[in-house]
C-alpha positions in Angstrom: 5.0 -7.2 21.5 1.3 -6.9 21.4 0.4 -10.5 21.8 -3.2 -9.7 20.8 -2.0 -9.6 17.2 -1.2 -13.3 17.2 -3.1 -16.3 18.5 -2.0 -19.9 18.6 -4.2 -22.1 16.5 -5.8 -25.2 18.0 -3.7 -28.2 17.3 -6.3 -29.6 14.9 -6.5 -26.4 12.9 -4.2 -26.3 9.8 -4.0 -25.4 6.2 -3.2 -27.5 3.1 0.3 -27.1 1.8 -1.1 -26.5 -1.7 -2.0 -23.0 -0.6 1.6 -22.0 0.0 3.5 -20.1 -2.6 6.3 -22.2 -4.2 8.3 -19.1 -5.1 8.9 -18.2 -1.5 8.5 -21.4 0.4 11.6 -22.0 2.6 12.3 -25.7 2.1 15.2 -25.7 4.5 13.2 -24.1 7.3 10.4 -26.7 7.1 12.9 -29.5 6.9 14.5 -28.4 10.1 11.2 -27.9 11.9 9.5 -31.1 10.8 12.3 -33.3 9.6 10.5 -33.7 6.3 12.0 -34.8 3.1 10.0 -32.7 0.7 7.1 -30.3 0.7 4.7 -29.4 -2.0 3.8 -25.8 -2.6 1.9 -23.9 -5.2 0.4 -20.5 -5.7 -3.0 -20.3 -7.2 -3.0 -17.3 -9.4 -5.7 -15.0 -8.0 -7.6 -12.9 -10.4 -7.4 -9.2 -10.7 -9.7 -6.4 -11.7 -11.2 -4.2 -14.4 -12.2 -0.6 -15.1 -14.0 1.9 -17.2 -13.1 5.6 -17.2 -14.4 7.9 -14.5 -13.1 9.5 -11.3 -13.7 7.7 -8.0 -15.9 9.6 -5.6 -14.2 10.3 -2.2 -15.5 8.1 0.6 -17.9 9.8 2.8 -15.7 9.6 5.9 -15.3 13.3 6.6 -11.6 12.6 7.4 -8.9 10.1 6.8 -10.2 6.5 7.1 -7.1 5.4 9.0 -6.6 6.8 12.6 -4.2 6.9 15.4 -4.5 3.8 17.5 -5.5 1.4 14.7 -3.7 -1.7 16.0 -4.0 -3.5 13.7 -5.1 -2.3 10.3 -5.9 -5.4 8.3 -5.6 -5.4 4.5 -7.8 -8.3 3.2 -8.0 -9.5 -0.4 -6.8 -12.0 -3.0 -3.5 -12.5 -4.8 -3.2 -8.8 -5.7 -3.3 -8.1 -1.9 -0.9 -11.0 -1.2 1.6 -9.4 -3.6 2.1 -6.9 -0.7 2.7 -3.9 -2.9 -0.3 -1.6 -3.0 -0.6 -2.5 0.7 3.0 -1.4 1.3 2.3 1.9 -0.4 -0.8 2.4 1.8 1.2 1.5 4.9 4.1 3.8 4.0 1.7 6.7 3.3 0.2 6.4 6.9 3.6 5.9 8.5 5.3 8.8 6.8 2.4 11.3 7.1 1.7 10.4 10.7 5.0 9.5 12.4 3.6 9.8 15.9 0.5 7.6 15.3 0.4 4.2 17.0 -0.5 1.9 14.1 0.3 -1.6 12.9 -0.5 -3.2 9.5 -1.2 -6.9 8.8 -1.7 -8.2 5.2 -4.2 -11.1 4.9 -4.2 -11.5 1.2 -4.6 -15.0 -0.2 -4.0 -16.0 -3.8 -7.2 -17.1 -5.6 -9.4 -16.0 -2.7 -12.9 -14.6 -3.0 -15.5 -12.7 -0.8 -16.7 -16.1 0.4 -13.1 -17.1 1.5 -13.0 -20.1 -0.9 -9.2 -20.4 -0.3 -9.5 -20.4 3.5 -11.6 -23.6 3.6 -14.9 -21.7 3.9 -16.3 -18.4 5.2 -16.6 -19.3 8.8 -13.1 -20.9 9.0 -11.5 -17.9 7.3 -13.2 -15.5 9.6 -12.5 -17.3 12.9 -9.0 -18.5 12.0 -7.5 -15.6 10.0 -9.4 -12.4 10.9 -10.9 -12.5 14.4 -7.8 -13.6 16.3 -6.1 -10.3 15.1 -8.8 -8.2 16.7 -8.7 -5.7 13.7 -9.6 -2.1 14.5 -9.9 -1.1 10.8 -9.8 -3.0 7.5 -9.9 -2.6 3.8 -11.6 -5.4 1.8 -10.5 -5.9 -1.8 -12.2 -8.8 -3.6 -13.8 -9.3 -7.0 -11.2 -10.4 -9.5 -11.8 -14.0 -8.8 -15.4 -13.7 -7.8 -16.4 -12.2 -11.2 -15.0 -15.3 -13.0 -18.4 -16.9 -12.1 -20.1 -14.3 -14.2 -23.6 -13.1 -13.5 -24.4 -16.4 -11.8 -21.9 -15.7 -9.1 -23.1 -12.1 -8.4 -25.6 -13.1 -5.7 -23.0 -15.1 -3.8 -20.6 -12.2 -3.9 -23.2 -9.8 -2.5 -24.4 -12.3 0.1 -20.9 -12.8 1.5 -20.1 -9.1 1.4 -23.1 -8.5 3.5 -22.2 -11.4 5.8 -18.7 -10.1 6.2 -20.0 -6.6 7.0 -22.3 -8.0 9.6 -19.5 -9.9 11.3 -17.1 -7.0 11.3 -19.7 -4.7 12.8 -20.1 -7.2 15.7 -16.5 -6.6 16.7 -16.7 -2.8 16.1 -14.2 -3.0 13.2 -14.2 0.0 10.9 -14.0 -1.2 7.3 -14.2 -0.1 3.7 -15.1 -2.1 0.6 -12.7 -1.7 -2.4 -13.7 -2.7 -5.8 -11.5 -4.9 -7.9 -8.7 -3.5 -10.0 -9.0 -4.1 -13.8 -7.5 -6.5 -16.3 -5.1 -4.8 -18.8 -5.2 -6.4 -22.3 -5.5 -5.2 -25.9 -9.0 -6.1 -26.9 -11.5 -3.5 -28.1 -12.9 -3.0 -24.6 -12.3 -0.8 -21.5 -8.7 -1.3 -20.4 -8.4 -3.7 -23.3 -10.3 -6.5 -21.7 -13.9 -7.6 -22.0 -13.7 -9.1 -18.6 -13.7 -5.5 -17.2 -17.4 -5.3 -18.2 -18.2 -8.1 -15.8 -16.0 -6.6 -13.1 -18.1 -3.4 -13.6 -21.2 -5.3 -12.6 -19.5 -6.6 -9.5 -18.3 -3.1 -8.7 -21.8 -1.7 -9.0 -23.1 -4.5 -6.7 -20.5 -3.8 -4.1 -21.2 -0.1 -4.2 -24.8 -0.9 -3.4 -23.8 -3.1 -0.5 -21.6 -0.4 1.0 -24.4 2.2 0.7 -26.8 -0.2 2.4 -24.3 -0.9 5.2 -23.4 2.7 5.6 -19.6 2.1 5.1 -17.0 3.7 2.9 -16.6 2.4 -0.7 -13.8 3.0 -3.2 -14.3 2.3 -6.9 -10.7 1.7 -8.1 -11.9 -0.1 -11.3 -12.9 2.9 -13.3 -10.0 5.3 -12.4 -7.5 2.5 -13.0 -9.0 1.8 -16.5 -8.8 5.5 -17.2 -5.1 5.4 -16.2 -4.5 2.6 -18.6 -6.3 4.4 -21.5 -4.9 7.9 -20.8 -1.4 6.4 -20.4 -1.6 4.7 -23.8 -3.0 7.8 -25.5 -0.1 9.9 -24.1 2.5 7.3 -25.1 3.5 6.6 -21.5 2.2 3.1 -21.7 2.4 0.8 -24.7 -0.6 0.6 -27.0 0.2 -3.0 -27.8 3.0 -4.0 -25.3 5.3 -2.7 -22.7 5.4 -0.6 -20.6 2.3 -1.8 -18.8 0.7 -1.5 -15.4 -0.5 -5.1 -15.4 2.1 -7.2 -17.2 0.2 -10.5 -16.9 -3.2 -8.9 -17.4 -4.2 -9.5 -13.8 -1.5 -8.7 -11.3 -0.2 -5.1 -11.3 3.5 -4.4 -11.1 4.9 -1.7 -8.7 3.6 1.1 -11.0 0.2 -0.4 -11.2 0.1 -1.0 -7.5 0.9 2.6 -6.9 -2.1 3.5 -9.1 -4.2 1.3 -6.8 -2.8 2.9 -3.7 -3.4 6.4 -5.1 -7.0 5.6 -5.9 -7.7 3.9 -2.6 -6.0 6.4 -0.3 -7.6 9.3 -2.2 -11.0 7.6 -1.9 -10.5 7.1 1.8 -9.8 10.8 2.5 -6.0 10.9 2.5 -4.5 14.3 3.2 -1.7 15.0 0.7 0.1 17.6 2.8 3.6 16.6 4.1 4.9 20.1 4.7 5.0 23.5 3.0 7.5 26.4 3.1 7.3 29.8 1.5 10.4 32.0 1.6 11.3 35.5 0.4 14.7 35.5 -1.3 15.0 39.3 -1.3 14.3 39.7 2.4 15.9 36.3 3.3 12.9 35.6 5.5 10.3 33.0 6.1 6.9 34.0 4.8 4.8 31.0 5.9 5.1 27.3 6.9 2.8 24.4 7.4 3.8 21.3 9.4 7.4 22.2 9.7 9.8 24.5 11.5 12.1 26.7 9.3 14.8 29.2 10.3 16.9 31.2 7.8 20.6 31.3 8.4 23.6 33.2 7.3 24.5 32.4 3.7 27.9 31.0 2.6 29.8 31.6 -0.7 27.4 32.3 -3.6 24.3 31.0 -1.9 21.1 33.1 -2.3 19.4 31.5 0.7 20.3 29.1 3.5 17.8 27.7 6.0 17.2 24.8 8.3 14.0 22.8 8.0 12.5 20.2 10.4 9.4 18.6 9.0 6.6 17.0 11.0 6.2 14.3 8.4 8.2 12.6 5.6 7.3 12.5 1.9 5.9 9.3 0.7 8.5 6.9 -0.7 8.1 6.1 -4.4 10.6 3.6 -5.9 12.0 3.9 -9.4 10.0 0.8 -10.4 6.8 2.9 -9.9 8.0 6.2 -11.4 6.2 5.8 -14.7 2.9 6.3 -12.8 3.8 9.9 -12.3 3.6 10.6 -16.0 0.1 9.2 -16.6 -2.1 12.2 -17.5 -5.2 11.1 -15.6 -3.3 10.6 -12.3 -1.9 13.1 -9.9 -0.1 10.9 -7.4 2.2 13.5 -5.9 -0.5 16.1 -5.4 -2.8 13.4 -4.1 -0.5 11.8 -1.6 2.8 13.7 -1.0 2.8 17.4 -1.0 6.3 18.2 0.1 6.7 21.7 -1.2 9.0 24.7 -1.4 8.2 28.1 -2.8 10.6 31.0 -3.0 9.6 34.4 -4.1 11.7 37.3 -5.4 14.5 35.2 -6.8 16.6 36.9 -9.5 15.9 35.3 -12.9 18.0 32.2 -13.6 18.3 28.6 -12.7 19.1 27.3 -9.2 20.4 24.2 -7.4 18.7 23.1 -4.2 21.3 21.6 -2.0 20.3 19.6 1.1 23.0 18.8 3.7 25.6 20.0 1.2 24.5 17.7 -1.7 22.7 18.8 -4.8 19.2 17.4 -4.6 17.2 19.3 -7.2 17.5 22.1 -9.9 14.7 24.5 -10.8 14.3 27.9 -12.4 13.3 31.1 -10.5 9.9 30.9 -12.2 9.3 27.4 -11.1 10.4 28.2 -7.5 8.1 31.3 -7.6 5.2 29.0 -8.3 6.3 26.3 -5.9 7.9 22.9 -6.4 7.1 19.5 -5.0 10.3 17.9 -3.8 9.1 14.4 -3.0 11.1 12.8 -5.8 14.2 15.1 -5.4 14.9 15.7 -1.7 18.2 13.9 -1.4 18.7 12.5 2.1 15.1 12.9 3.0 14.0 10.7 0.1 16.7 8.2 1.1 15.3 7.9 4.5 11.8 7.4 3.1 13.0 4.6 0.8 14.8 2.9 3.7 11.5 2.9 5.5 9.9 1.5 2.4 12.4 -1.4 2.3 11.9 -2.1 6.0 8.1 -2.3 5.6 8.6 -4.8 2.8 10.9 -6.9 5.0 8.4 -6.8 8.0 5.5 -7.8 5.8 7.5 -10.7 4.4 8.2 -11.8 7.9 4.5 -11.7 8.8 3.6 -13.7 5.7 6.2 -16.4 6.7 4.8 -16.4 10.2 1.2 -16.7 9.2 1.2 -18.9 6.1 4.4 -21.0 6.5 4.5 -21.7 10.2 1.2 -20.9 11.9 -0.9 -22.6 9.2 1.6 -25.2 8.2 0.1 -28.7 8.2 2.4 -31.4 9.6 2.2 -34.4 7.3 0.2 -37.3 8.8 3.0 -39.7 7.9 5.4 -37.7 10.1 5.1 -39.0 13.7 7.2 -36.4 15.4 6.3 -35.5 19.0 8.5 -32.4 18.8 6.8 -30.9 15.7 4.4 -28.7 17.6 7.1 -27.5 20.0 9.2 -26.6 17.1 6.4 -24.7 15.5 5.8 -22.7 18.7 9.5 -21.9 18.9 9.6 -20.7 15.4 6.5 -18.5 16.0 8.2 -16.9 18.9 11.3 -16.3 16.9 9.4 -14.7 14.1 7.3 -12.6 16.5 10.6 -11.3 17.9 11.9 -10.5 14.4 8.7 -8.7 13.5 8.8 -6.6 16.7 12.4 -5.6 15.9 11.4 -4.6 12.4 8.5 -2.5 13.7 10.9 -0.7 16.2 13.2 0.0 13.3 10.3 1.3 11.2 9.2 3.6 14.0 12.8 5.1 14.1 12.9 5.5 10.3 9.5 7.4 10.2 10.8 10.2 12.4 11.8 13.3 10.4 15.3 14.8 11.0 16.5 18.4 10.7 18.2 19.3 7.4 20.1 22.2 6.0 18.9 23.7 2.7 20.8 26.1 0.4 19.6 27.8 -2.8 22.6 28.3 -5.1 22.7 29.8 -8.7 23.7 27.3 -11.3 
């Protein structure tokens, strides 16, 4: 275990129980550790974002923002980051596209937080307690939803602390990117249906200016997200006055909305969509070209037109069913942006075909579709299953880290509880969670390794 990722707090450093989420607080665990009768917990609903309608400009990185050796990558933000959903998509993108990279991700989202770290006592405390002990190599910073509640009067404070944070991160040689807030989704006569998005736009413009002055990447997710809401409503994919929605409570995106966020952020940070690509000639039963995979044609069986083995260098990005509606929004192109797992077959006789993978039907396409090429991300059978298992494991690992950081490391022992063993119990629990996180990361490393598969093209 890389012990540099975790640092024991001084005994006088703690956090108020009011900052813990009641929905996930483990009462039984705390009772065992501290012999307490009852613990109060609440979640301050952090604010979310806005948007207009425009494409986000790619960050001027020249290459992917994330790199091999980023241990750790810290994802900093408010309650939307604390949801651990768009961050899970970002993490899974990096893990699947780069299975040999040495990377670790740590989510430092805090419900109700702002650029000035108002939920972390104050800026200096948040920096020294939550960020610096992790020794971040790279970081995304996503604040604004709560900051903009202060209106134009709070804009200077937002800019001041963005600059201050940039200065502190440069001191430790941390590579970082500023991300604008996501939008609200309502049904008013305004961008994204919310007049609050107009204020978020001012904060977005201000953050863009800070990023330009500091010479760091900036991603405007506000405007593309608003465009996704509006184009989805126009196409009938999203409800014009109700469900389905991307932001059900107007502030916190669901899995579909979080995929919109991840798509915009990754695209803005220079993500390469290519997973792997195969072109075959059905008439000659030969491999025409490949990228990022090894393919070998084999002797056909029964009525098969083609049979071939395929070992990819990467996995397609996992996209759960809860987020699938995002793929139908006209202004978005999630698969072509993030997960190009393609197959093209030329010179097939006219008709419709099944694509079997390891003996199981995974997809069906016409000869014309296969001639043009198909993206199999959402229909690649056991390969998709492996990617979704990775997705679940990443969620589990991130939940463990949240428990470790917020429920144990920052837990404040009540002053009325005079228990000499409380700190020893805390340290024992930290070691247990460290071990569990390490096990999960080993499991994740195994799940991100592509496996060889047998493909067969069979007439329907």
